[in-house]
C-alpha positions in Angstrom: 0.1 0.1 0.2 1.0 3.7 -0.6 1.1 6.7 2.0 -2.4 7.7 0.8 -4.0 4.6 1.5 -2.3 3.8 4.6 -3.4 7.4 5.7 -6.8 7.1 4.7 -7.1 3.5 6.7 -6.0 4.6 9.8 -7.7 8.3 9.4 -4.7 10.2 9.8 -2.8 12.6 7.7 0.0 11.8 5.5 2.2 14.1 7.7 1.6 12.0 10.5 2.5 8.8 8.6 6.3 10.8 8.0 6.4 12.1 11.4 5.6 8.7 13.3 8.8 7.8 11.5 11.2 10.6 13.1 14.2 8.8 14.3 13.6 5.9 11.6 13.9 7.8 8.9 12.2 10.9 8.8 14.0 14.0 9.9 11.3 17.2 10.2 12.7 20.3 8.7 11.9 24.1 8.8 9.2 24.4 6.6 10.4 27.1 4.3 10.1 25.6 1.0 12.3 28.3 -0.8 15.3 27.4 1.6 14.8 23.8 1.1 14.3 23.7 -2.4 17.1 26.2 -3.2 19.7 23.7 -4.6 17.0 21.4 -5.8 19.3 22.1 -9.5 21.8 20.0 -7.9 19.7 17.5 -7.3 20.1 15.4 -10.4 16.9 14.1 -12.0 13.8 14.0 -9.6 10.5 12.9 -9.3 8.2 15.4 -8.4 5.1 14.0 -7.0 1.8 16.2 -6.7 -1.5 14.7 -5.3 -5.1 15.6 -5.4 -8.3 13.8 -5.6 -8.0 12.9 -9.0 -4.8 10.9 -8.8 -0.7 11.9 -8.7 1.2 13.5 -11.1 4.5 12.5 -11.4 6.9 14.5 -13.8 10.7 13.1 -13.8 13.5 15.2 -14.8 16.0 17.8 -13.9 14.3 20.8 -12.1 15.2 24.2 -11.3 13.7 26.9 -8.8 12.6 30.5 -9.6 11.3 32.1 -6.2 10.1 35.5 -6.1 9.5 37.7 -2.7 6.1 37.0 -2.0 4.6 35.1 -4.8 4.6 31.5 -6.0 7.4 29.2 -6.1 8.0 27.9 -9.5 9.3 24.5 -10.3 10.4 24.2 -13.7 12.5 21.8 -16.5 11.9 20.7 -19.9 9.3 18.3 -18.6 7.2 19.9 -16.2 6.4 23.6 -15.1 4.5 23.8 -11.8 3.8 26.4 -9.0 3.3 25.7 -5.1 2.6 28.4 -2.4 5.5 28.3 -0.2 3.5 29.8 2.7 1.3 26.8 2.5 3.8 24.9 3.9 3.3 23.6 7.5 5.5 20.7 7.6 8.6 19.7 6.0 10.4 16.5 6.2 13.6 14.9 4.9 12.6 11.0 4.7 15.0 8.0 3.7 13.2 4.6 3.2 13.9 1.2 2.3 11.4 -1.2 1.2 10.8 -4.3 -1.2 8.9 -2.5 -4.1 10.7 0.8 -4.3 14.2 0.0 -2.7 16.0 2.9 -1.3 14.5 6.4 -1.7 15.4 9.6 -0.7 12.6 12.6 -0.5 11.9 16.2 0.8 8.3 16.1 1.6 6.3 19.2 2.0 2.6 19.2 3.8 -0.1 21.6 4.1 -2.1 22.6 7.7 -3.9 19.7 7.3 -1.0 17.6 6.9 -2.0 16.5 3.2 1.1 16.6 0.7 2.0 19.7 -1.7 4.7 17.8 -3.1 7.3 15.4 -2.3 10.2 15.5 -4.5 12.5 12.1 -4.7 16.3 12.4 -5.3 17.3 9.3 -6.9 21.0 10.3 -7.7 22.5 8.9 -4.4 25.7 10.5 -5.1 23.8 14.2 -5.9 22.0 13.6 -2.1 25.2 13.0 -0.4 26.7 16.0 -1.7 23.8 18.1 -0.7 22.7 16.1 2.6 24.5 17.8 4.6 22.7 21.1 3.9 19.6 19.9 3.9 20.1 18.2 7.6 21.3 21.7 8.6 17.7 22.9 8.3 16.4 20.4 10.9 14.3 22.2 13.6 14.5 21.3 17.0 11.3 19.4 17.3 12.1 16.0 16.4 8.9 14.6 18.3 6.6 11.9 16.3 3.5 14.5 16.6 2.7 16.2 13.6 3.1 20.2 14.3 1.8 22.3 11.5 2.1 26.0 12.4 -0.4 28.7 11.2 -0.3 29.0 7.3 -2.0 30.6 4.7 -5.8 30.2 6.0 -8.0 28.4 3.2 -5.6 27.7 0.6 -7.2 26.3 -2.1 -5.3 25.5 -5.0 -8.3 24.7 -7.1 -10.2 28.1 -6.6 -6.8 29.7 -7.4 -6.9 28.2 -10.7 -10.6 28.4 -11.3 -10.4 32.1 -10.7 -7.7 32.1 -13.5 -9.2 30.3 -16.1 -11.5 32.6 -17.8 -13.5 29.9 -19.5 -14.4 28.0 -16.4 -17.8 29.1 -16.9 -18.5 28.1 -20.1 -16.5 24.5 -19.8 -18.7 23.8 -16.7 -21.7 24.9 -18.7 -20.4 22.3 -21.9 -19.3 19.4 -19.6 -22.8 19.5 -17.7 -24.5 19.2 -21.0 -22.3 16.3 -21.9 -22.7 14.5 -18.6 -26.5 15.0 -19.4 -26.6 13.7 -22.8 -24.5 10.9 -21.7 -26.8 10.2 -18.9 -30.1 10.2 -21.1 -28.7 8.0 -23.7 -27.8 5.3 -21.2 
């Protein structure tokens, strides 16, 4: 099983699952996404896992970070272009794991105030990770308890709503989509 299924069955957040591994693979980091990801271009190929209710988008490749004061953080490469709200990050972890399905994994995982994942970035190259590991570990917090401890974050952050506000054709798309659904259902 993967983390989302485990969290759902246990009725806990995904951040709580990672926090439970502090001391045995997880290290709580300062929830400062801009600082944590500042060296991402040195990590080699990474897999960025972005999840939502529809599933997980997992682009793989070299990634760079663009940070604008007060604005979203942009993660981009030839294969992807994504923005995250650094202010929405309430929990951050370095997570080192070993399992039979995936082998060794090294990741930086960022979670919102509900403990839901914002992005999990898996670092594939052991040598690249070893080169930046000390810098990442230097961002550890004093609080290494196994209790999830989100700080106050941007209230009611909703990436779907932000996207909808920017989509000028949203109303016409919803109308067309609703018509198509009603037509399909009447034919069935």
